[in-house]
Each structure stands twice: as structure tokens, then as C-alpha cells.
C-alpha atoms as a printed R data frame, in Angstrom:
    type eleno elety resid chain resno       x       y       z
1   ATOM     1    CA   MET     A     1   2.258  23.160 -12.856
2   ATOM     2    CA   ARG     A     2   3.252  23.051  -9.131
3   ATOM     3    CA   SER     A     3   2.991  25.255  -6.444
4   ATOM     4    CA   VAL     A     4   3.222  25.171  -2.547
5   ATOM     5    CA   LEU     A     5   0.829  26.380  -0.151
6   ATOM     6    CA   GLN     A     6   2.055  26.972   3.688
7   ATOM     7    CA   VAL     A     7  -1.074  25.949   5.783
8   ATOM     8    CA   GLY     A     8  -0.607  26.071   9.624
9   ATOM     9    CA   GLY     A     9   3.154  25.353   9.279
10  ATOM    10    CA   VAL     A    10   2.531  22.289   6.955
11  ATOM    11    CA   ALA     A    11   4.013  22.769   3.445
12  ATOM    12    CA   VAL     A    12   1.411  21.469   0.941
13  ATOM    13    CA   GLU     A    13   2.693  20.795  -2.825
14  ATOM    14    CA   VAL     A    14  -0.317  21.432  -5.107
15  ATOM    15    CA   VAL     A    15  -0.068  19.395  -8.519
16  ATOM    16    CA   ARG     A    16  -2.452  20.391 -11.309
17  ATOM    17    CA   LYS     A    17  -3.913  17.444 -13.024
18  ATOM    18    CA   ASP     A    18  -6.505  16.453 -15.565
19  ATOM    19    CA   ILE     A    19  -8.872  15.290 -12.859
20  ATOM    20    CA   ARG     A    20 -12.341  16.038 -11.443
21  ATOM    21    CA   ASN     A    21 -11.772  15.707  -7.717
22  ATOM    22    CA   VAL     A    22  -9.303  16.828  -5.154
23  ATOM    23    CA   HIS     A    23  -6.867  14.313  -3.648
24  ATOM    24    CA   LEU     A    24  -4.982  14.866  -0.605
25  ATOM    25    CA   SER     A    25  -2.035  12.623   0.333
26  ATOM    26    CA   VAL     A    26   0.651  12.484   2.970
27  ATOM    27    CA   HIS     A    27   3.733  10.552   1.818
28  ATOM    28    CA   PRO     A    28   5.979   8.133   3.652
29  ATOM    29    CA   PRO     A    29   8.570   8.290   5.278
30  ATOM    30    CA   THR     A    30   8.884  12.062   5.940
31  ATOM    31    CA   GLY     A    31   5.147  13.003   5.855
32  ATOM    32    CA   ARG     A    32   5.380  15.241   2.396
33  ATOM    33    CA   VAL     A    33   1.894  16.534   1.444
34  ATOM    34    CA   THR     A    34   0.522  16.666  -1.860
35  ATOM    35    CA   LEU     A    35  -2.757  18.060  -3.175
36  ATOM    36    CA   ALA     A    36  -3.633  16.712  -6.671
37  ATOM    37    CA   ALA     A    37  -6.457  19.175  -8.061
38  ATOM    38    CA   PRO     A    38  -8.402  20.134 -11.215
39  ATOM    39    CA   ALA     A    39  -6.819  23.191 -13.135
40  ATOM    40    CA   ARG     A    40 -10.231  25.046 -12.610
41  ATOM    41    CA   LEU     A    41  -9.908  25.352  -8.697
42  ATOM    42    CA   GLY     A    42  -7.907  28.409  -7.724
43  ATOM    43    CA   LEU     A    43  -5.251  28.469  -5.092
44  ATOM    44    CA   GLU     A    44  -7.205  30.042  -2.311
45  ATOM    45    CA   THR     A    45 -10.069  27.422  -2.787
46  ATOM    46    CA   LEU     A    46  -7.419  24.719  -2.194
47  ATOM    47    CA   ARG     A    47  -5.824  26.588   0.900
48  ATOM    48    CA   ALA     A    48  -9.117  26.524   2.324
49  ATOM    49    CA   PHE     A    49  -9.639  22.686   1.696
50  ATOM    50    CA   ALA     A    50  -6.054  22.029   2.899
51  ATOM    51    CA   ILE     A    51  -7.121  24.098   6.201
52  ATOM    52    CA   SER     A    52 -10.208  21.840   6.729
53  ATOM    53    CA   LYS     A    53  -8.178  19.056   6.424
54  ATOM    54    CA   LEU     A    54  -5.192  19.997   8.819
55  ATOM    55    CA   GLY     A    55  -5.831  17.864  11.481
56  ATOM    56    CA   TRP     A    56  -6.075  14.760   9.614
57  ATOM    57    CA   ILE     A    57  -2.881  15.927   7.869
58  ATOM    58    CA   ARG     A    58  -1.135  16.208  11.289
59  ATOM    59    CA   ARG     A    59  -2.367  12.724  12.462
60  ATOM    60    CA   GLN     A    60  -1.004  10.813   9.501
61  ATOM    61    CA   GLN     A    61   2.435  12.563   9.628
62  ATOM    62    CA   ARG     A    62   2.499  11.518  13.237
63  ATOM    63    CA   LYS     A    63   1.834   8.098  12.258
64  ATOM    64    CA   LEU     A    64   4.514   7.872   9.839
65  ATOM    65    CA   ARG     A    65   7.098   9.230  12.273
66  ATOM    66    CA   GLU     A    66   6.207   6.656  14.919
67  ATOM    67    CA   GLN     A    67   5.742   3.753  12.632
68  ATOM    68    CA   GLU     A    68   8.618   1.002  12.937
69  ATOM    69    CA   ARG     A    69  10.625   0.355   9.873
70  ATOM    70    CA   GLU     A    70  12.656  -2.934   9.006
71  ATOM    71    CA   THR     A    71  16.181  -2.677   9.123
72  ATOM    72    CA   PRO     A    72  17.825  -3.147   5.711
73  ATOM    73    CA   ARG     A    73  17.812  -7.092   4.863
74  ATOM    74    CA   GLU     A    74  21.132  -8.568   4.145
75  ATOM    75    CA   PHE     A    75  19.513 -12.086   3.157
76  ATOM    76    CA   LEU     A    76  21.658 -14.045   6.026
77  ATOM    77    CA   GLU     A    77  20.908 -17.357   7.458
78  ATOM    78    CA   ARG     A    78  17.921 -17.180  10.322
79  ATOM    79    CA   GLU     A    79  17.098 -13.501   9.281
80  ATOM    80    CA   SER     A    80  13.877 -12.265  10.088
81  ATOM    81    CA   HIS     A    81  11.209 -11.951   7.381
82  ATOM    82    CA   TYR     A    82   7.592 -11.668   7.328
83  ATOM    83    CA   ALA     A    83   4.877 -13.566   5.342
84  ATOM    84    CA   TRP     A    84   1.081 -13.542   5.907
85  ATOM    85    CA   GLY     A    85   1.485 -11.652   9.061
86  ATOM    86    CA   ARG     A    86   3.906 -13.662  10.782
87  ATOM    87    CA   ARG     A    87   7.798 -13.776  11.400
88  ATOM    88    CA   ARG     A    88   9.656 -16.340   9.483
89  ATOM    89    CA   LEU     A    89  13.523 -17.325   9.975
90  ATOM    90    CA   LEU     A    90  15.301 -17.341   6.351
91  ATOM    91    CA   LYS     A    91  16.802 -20.482   5.336
92  ATOM    92    CA   LEU     A    92  18.990 -20.662   2.432
93  ATOM    93    CA   ILE     A    93  19.563 -23.887   0.482
94  ATOM    94    CA   GLU     A    94  22.352 -23.519  -2.449
95  ATOM    95    CA   GLU     A    95  21.724 -25.978  -5.360
96  ATOM    96    CA   GLU     A    96  21.501 -26.309  -8.772
97  ATOM    97    CA   GLY     A    97  18.130 -25.795 -10.397
98  ATOM    98    CA   VAL     A    98  15.411 -23.226 -10.548
99  ATOM    99    CA   PRO     A    99  15.659 -20.811  -7.773
100 ATOM   100    CA   SER     A   100  12.459 -21.004  -5.447
101 ATOM   101    CA   VAL     A   101  10.700 -19.653  -2.393
102 ATOM   102    CA   GLU     A   102   8.693 -21.834  -0.036
103 ATOM   103    CA   LEU     A   103   6.902 -21.507   3.453
104 ATOM   104    CA   SER     A   104   7.786 -24.625   5.819
105 ATOM   105    CA   ALA     A   105   7.553 -25.095   9.365
106 ATOM   106    CA   GLY     A   106   7.804 -21.484  10.034
107 ATOM   107    CA   ARG     A   107  10.693 -20.662   7.858
108 ATOM   108    CA   LEU     A   108  11.008 -18.999   4.560
109 ATOM   109    CA   ILE     A   109  13.145 -21.118   2.283
110 ATOM   110    CA   LEU     A   110  15.102 -19.726  -0.477
111 ATOM   111    CA   ARG     A   111  16.347 -22.326  -2.750
112 ATOM   112    CA   ILE     A   112  19.222 -20.516  -4.697
113 ATOM   113    CA   ARG     A   113  22.351 -21.419  -7.064
114 ATOM   114    CA   PRO     A   114  25.613 -21.169  -5.547
115 ATOM   115    CA   GLY     A   115  26.905 -17.752  -5.393
116 ATOM   116    CA   THR     A   116  23.717 -15.959  -5.924
117 ATOM   117    CA   GLY     A   117  24.059 -12.332  -4.743
118 ATOM   118    CA   LEU     A   118  21.981  -9.956  -2.784
119 ATOM   119    CA   VAL     A   119  20.186  -8.328  -5.446
120 ATOM   120    CA   ALA     A   120  19.230 -11.675  -7.124
121 ATOM   121    CA   LYS     A   121  17.940 -12.863  -3.576
122 ATOM   122    CA   ARG     A   122  15.987  -9.619  -3.223
123 ATOM   123    CA   ALA     A   123  14.344 -10.209  -6.451
124 ATOM   124    CA   LEU     A   124  13.611 -13.488  -6.128
125 ATOM   125    CA   LEU     A   125  11.807 -12.982  -2.648
126 ATOM   126    CA   ASP     A   126   9.844  -9.788  -4.312
127 ATOM   127    CA   GLY     A   127   8.866 -11.897  -7.011
128 ATOM   128    CA   TRP     A   128   7.381 -14.422  -4.690
129 ATOM   129    CA   TYR     A   129   5.600 -11.675  -2.646
130 ATOM   130    CA   ARG     A   130   4.085 -10.493  -5.666
131 ATOM   131    CA   ALA     A   131   2.737 -13.902  -6.842
132 ATOM   132    CA   GLN     A   132   1.439 -14.640  -3.406
133 ATOM   133    CA   VAL     A   133  -0.845 -11.554  -3.785
134 ATOM   134    CA   LYS     A   134  -1.615 -12.197  -7.098
135 ATOM   135    CA   ALA     A   135  -2.872 -15.890  -6.355
136 ATOM   136    CA   ALA     A   136  -5.023 -14.510  -3.562
137 ATOM   137    CA   LEU     A   137  -6.648 -11.651  -5.409
138 ATOM   138    CA   PRO     A   138  -9.132 -13.623  -7.686
139 ATOM   139    CA   ALA     A   139 -11.022 -15.146  -5.044
140 ATOM   140    CA   LEU     A   140 -11.278 -11.745  -2.968
141 ATOM   141    CA   VAL     A   141 -12.570  -9.924  -6.068
142 ATOM   142    CA   SER     A   142 -14.976 -12.504  -6.979
143 ATOM   143    CA   LYS     A   143 -16.301 -12.464  -3.471
144 ATOM   144    CA   TRP     A   144 -16.765  -8.704  -2.921
145 ATOM   145    CA   GLU     A   145 -18.165  -8.027  -6.559
146 ATOM   146    CA   PRO     A   146 -21.361  -8.953  -6.084
147 ATOM   147    CA   ILE     A   147 -21.702  -7.691  -2.341
148 ATOM   148    CA   LEU     A   148 -20.641  -4.158  -3.524
149 ATOM   149    CA   GLY     A   149 -22.386  -4.307  -6.903
150 ATOM   150    CA   VAL     A   150 -19.121  -3.461  -8.919
151 ATOM   151    CA   LYS     A   151 -17.139  -4.976 -11.689
152 ATOM   152    CA   VAL     A   152 -13.345  -5.006 -11.618
153 ATOM   153    CA   GLN     A   153 -11.957  -5.058 -15.194
154 ATOM   154    CA   ARG     A   154  -7.989  -5.367 -14.096
155 ATOM   155    CA   CYS     A   155  -5.736  -5.972 -11.177
156 ATOM   156    CA   PHE     A   156  -2.273  -4.992 -11.029
157 ATOM   157    CA   VAL     A   157   0.338  -6.316  -8.496
158 ATOM   158    CA   GLN     A   158   3.536  -4.075  -8.130
159 ATOM   159    CA   ARG     A   159   5.986  -2.466  -5.718
160 ATOM   160    CA   MET     A   160   4.491   0.466  -4.381
161 ATOM   161    CA   LYS     A   161   6.559   3.115  -1.968
162 ATOM   162    CA   THR     A   162   3.880   5.340  -0.778
163 ATOM   163    CA   GLN     A   163   0.458   3.381  -1.292
164 ATOM   164    CA   TRP     A   164  -1.054   0.077  -0.124
165 ATOM   165    CA   GLY     A   165  -3.242   0.208  -2.980
166 ATOM   166    CA   SER     A   166  -4.692   2.406  -5.666
167 ATOM   167    CA   CYS     A   167  -8.057   2.664  -7.780
168 ATOM   168    CA   HIS     A   168  -8.599   3.965 -11.357
169 ATOM   169    CA   PRO     A   169 -12.481   4.379 -11.417
170 ATOM   170    CA   GLU     A   170 -12.685   5.274 -15.118
171 ATOM   171    CA   ALA     A   171 -10.958   2.239 -16.062
172 ATOM   172    CA   ARG     A   172 -12.580   0.223 -13.318
173 ATOM   173    CA   SER     A   173  -8.915  -1.223 -12.402
174 ATOM   174    CA   ILE     A   174  -7.155  -1.813  -9.033
175 ATOM   175    CA   ARG     A   175  -3.462  -1.910  -8.207
176 ATOM   176    CA   LEU     A   176  -2.088  -3.343  -4.896
177 ATOM   177    CA   ASN     A   177   1.430  -3.317  -3.342
178 ATOM   178    CA   THR     A   178   3.420  -6.724  -3.201
179 ATOM   179    CA   ASP     A   179   4.264  -6.065   0.380
180 ATOM   180    CA   LEU     A   180   0.613  -6.763   1.375
181 ATOM   181    CA   ALA     A   181   1.651 -10.541   1.292
182 ATOM   182    CA   LYS     A   182   3.770  -9.561   4.487
183 ATOM   183    CA   LYS     A   183   0.521  -8.468   6.196
184 ATOM   184    CA   PRO     A   184  -2.123 -10.770   7.579
185 ATOM   185    CA   PRO     A   185  -4.470 -11.956   5.157
186 ATOM   186    CA   GLU     A   186  -7.436  -9.826   6.444
187 ATOM   187    CA   CYS     A   187  -5.308  -6.795   5.730
188 ATOM   188    CA   LEU     A   188  -5.124  -7.597   2.181
189 ATOM   189    CA   GLU     A   189  -8.849  -7.966   2.140
190 ATOM   190    CA   TYR     A   190  -9.237  -4.639   3.557
191 ATOM   191    CA   ILE     A   191  -7.086  -3.026   1.037
192 ATOM   192    CA   VAL     A   192  -9.231  -4.994  -1.695
193 ATOM   193    CA   VAL     A   193 -12.423  -3.909  -0.516
194 ATOM   194    CA   HIS     A   194 -11.057  -0.236   0.153
195 ATOM   195    CA   GLU     A   195 -10.102   0.224  -3.463
196 ATOM   196    CA   MET     A   196 -13.223  -1.506  -4.591
197 ATOM   197    CA   VAL     A   197 -15.374   1.066  -2.758
198 ATOM   198    CA   HIS     A   198 -13.501   3.627  -4.788
199 ATOM   199    CA   LEU     A   199 -15.517   2.400  -7.801
200 ATOM   200    CA   LEU     A   200 -18.561   3.616  -6.116
201 ATOM   201    CA   GLU     A   201 -16.763   6.775  -4.239
202 ATOM   202    CA   PRO     A   202 -13.753   8.221  -5.853
203 ATOM   203    CA   THR     A   203 -12.737  10.126  -2.804
204 ATOM   204    CA   HIS     A   204 -11.956   9.764   0.957
205 ATOM   205    CA   ASN     A   205 -15.267  11.590   2.085
206 ATOM   206    CA   GLU     A   206 -18.072  10.800   4.496
207 ATOM   207    CA   ARG     A   207 -19.965   8.682   1.946
208 ATOM   208    CA   PHE     A   208 -16.644   6.595   1.340
209 ATOM   209    CA   GLN     A   209 -16.424   6.074   5.309
210 ATOM   210    CA   ALA     A   210 -20.142   5.134   5.281
211 ATOM   211    CA   LEU     A   211 -20.071   2.666   2.588
212 ATOM   212    CA   MET     A   212 -16.807   1.114   4.343
213 ATOM   213    CA   ASP     A   213 -18.801   0.895   7.818
214 ATOM   214    CA   ARG     A   214 -21.712  -0.732   5.858
215 ATOM   215    CA   PHE     A   215 -19.781  -3.009   3.916
216 ATOM   216    CA   LEU     A   216 -16.808  -4.052   6.026
217 ATOM   217    CA   PRO     A   217 -17.454  -2.886   9.701
218 ATOM   218    CA   THR     A   218 -13.954  -4.019  10.849
219 ATOM   219    CA   TRP     A   219 -12.269  -2.187   8.443
220 ATOM   220    CA   ALA     A   220 -10.590   0.517  10.989
221 ATOM   221    CA   SER     A   221  -9.119  -2.421  13.063
222 ATOM   222    CA   ARG     A   222  -7.750  -4.210   9.842
223 ATOM   223    CA   ARG     A   223  -6.212  -0.860   8.878
224 ATOM   224    CA   ASP     A   224  -4.715  -0.662  12.512
225 ATOM   225    CA   ALA     A   225  -3.428  -4.209  12.138
226 ATOM   226    CA   LEU     A   226  -2.023  -3.105   8.725
227 ATOM   227    CA   ASN     A   227   0.120  -0.265  10.109
228 ATOM   228    CA   ARG     A   228   1.276  -2.350  13.151
229 ATOM   229    CA   LEU     A   229   3.770  -4.496  11.533
230 ATOM   230    CA   PRO     A   230   7.118  -2.911  10.644
231 ATOM   231    CA   VAL     A   231   7.301  -1.446   6.874
232 ATOM   232    CA   ARG     A   232  10.090  -2.241   4.357
233 ATOM   233    CA   HIS     A   233  13.335  -0.134   4.770
234 ATOM   234    CA   GLU     A   234  13.452   2.074   1.735
235 ATOM   235    CA   THR     A   235  15.842   4.607   0.051
236 ATOM   236    CA   TRP     A   236  13.000   7.004  -0.775
237 ATOM   237    CA   SER     A   237  12.941   9.388  -3.712
238 ATOM   238    CA   TYR     A   238  10.318  11.324  -5.639
């Protein structure tokens, strides 16, 4: 069941789920606000919670409005793309053989068959980004498991439109956005730690922030770096 609360001029969409805690989210690109809540909590209780978070909601909405976005990519020669936090110029090489992507001398090289269309080029690069994140994950998870005292059962990497990552504490699993391969490596580590800390504290409460401060004191600067580069151009739908 869904309902909408008006809080300080902000529409908050309430979604009832089979969960134990309240989860407040502000979604790009427009700043749509959702509040996932257990069925046992009444609307007035949720209204009071949303009012207490109104300052945070408005700050998140302002950040989304101000964040730079990529223009739609056409996959043309010398077009700008990002990989691990650096701007790369695209180089297209048409040849017979297995399509591939590689980094070389500041360039992002796509080896494609003659006549390859835009959709196939985009899929090739998206697959490469996903592979980059998947390859970097095992070492990061192995590094942080003994530090945090947790065990991650499964890691997933996929395109995500509204989050850099997510955690499923009951399943001991984390999920990461393929576009993290566009960001500096320390940003990927920040998201990995962020999601792994959710295995200790599922919500973004004071305890969660204290744990982040304790284990990764530079997390705020890494978060800012993560949000500094343009984000992918998307046609958003919900």
C-alpha cells in the first residue's frame, strides 16, 4: 500500500514493506522522496520521522539539482569517457574478431566489428565497466572483512539508477553500481565499506556514522569525490 505525506512542502511517498526498520531515500534526478516502512507504523509516526529528517531531505535534493550530468554519449572518435576517475578519449578500431575494451595511454580503446551500432557499443563498454568493478571487489572485501569483523556471502554488480550500492543484511550480500568503475578507486572502496558497515548497522543512524568515522575516517571526503564527477545521463523511470 502506498500513500503520500506532505511535509514542509515536500511530498514523501510511503511504501509499506515487510521490513523491521524505516528507510528514507531521495532519488535522482528530481529528488523524489520515498519512505519504506513496516506495516505496523502509523502515518503520524512516519510524518514525525519525516519532519525530523526534513533538513537532510532538502540538502540531498539540492545536491541532486546541482550535480553535473553527462551529455548523452554517441560513441564517436575522441569523445570523452571516464575510467577510474580519469577522463579518457575514445578510440574506435574496427576489425574482425572478438570485440574488446582496453585502456592505453590515456585512451579508452573499443575494438569492434565493422558496422557495429550504438547500442552494441554501449553494451560493450557497460560490460567492461561491470567487469572492472567485479575484478576489484574480492581484494577489497577480503581486506575489510577482518577489519570490520563481518562476512560477506555474495557480491553483485549491476547497473543501478538511484544508488551507488545497497546491502541485504539478512542475506549478508552487497550490491554495487557498475558506474563505480568511472570513479576514482578510493570511491569504490568507500562504497564497499559503506555497504559492509550496514552488516553491523542496517540504518543510517548515529551509530552507523560513528562506525564509518571509526573505520574509514576519510569517508566524507571520498563521498564528496564520488559526487564531484558528472553522473551518467539517463532517461529516468520509476
